[in-house]
C-alpha atoms as one frame of an Amber mdcrd trajectory, in Angstrom:
protein
 -54.829  -8.353  42.541 -58.361  -8.903  43.855 -59.603  -8.818  47.422 -60.931
 -11.782  49.415 -63.056 -11.849  52.561 -61.473 -13.475  55.610 -63.042 -15.406
  58.469 -63.355 -12.167  60.455 -66.465 -11.271  58.415 -69.527 -10.595  60.567
 -71.957 -10.332  57.651 -72.864  -6.682  58.246 -73.054  -5.865  54.520 -71.060
  -2.635  54.695 -68.708  -3.861  51.978 -71.618  -4.837  49.710 -72.866  -1.252
  49.736 -69.331   0.160  49.315 -68.367  -1.870  46.228 -68.683   0.373  43.145
 -68.932  -2.575  40.727 -71.227  -4.854  42.723 -68.624  -7.600  43.075 -69.613
  -8.468  46.662 -72.620 -10.449  47.820 -73.755 -11.962  51.116 -73.924 -15.758
  51.184 -74.799 -17.647  54.353 -74.375 -14.452  56.419 -70.821 -13.897  55.104
 -69.578 -11.620  52.342 -68.135 -13.121  49.194 -66.172 -11.290  46.487 -66.320
 -12.237  42.812 -62.595 -12.013  42.045 -63.285 -11.672  38.321 -65.390  -8.564
  38.891 -63.246  -6.996  41.639 -61.342  -3.925  40.418 -58.998  -3.846  43.440
 -60.163  -0.393  44.549 -60.070  -1.164  48.289 -63.472   0.362  49.065 -64.540
  -2.818  50.835 -61.463  -2.854  53.068 -61.852   0.824  53.912 -65.489   0.307
  54.942 -65.289  -2.989  56.856 -65.521  -2.572  60.643 -63.563  -5.800  61.299
 -60.970  -5.564  58.471 -62.153  -8.801  56.826 -61.343  -7.914  53.176 -57.686
  -8.494  52.373 -55.726  -8.102  49.145 -54.823 -11.519  47.757
């Protein structure tokens, strides 16, 4: 199960830096997760200040 970024995202980039496989990028000031590359580790969710990443 991969993670997805919700509407709560504020585009801070904390999750981008936390992702160990580089599956997250910023697009139009919002984070986006490549679900094919996501390893479901939860690092993004643990780092996000607004709890935007959610398990799908």
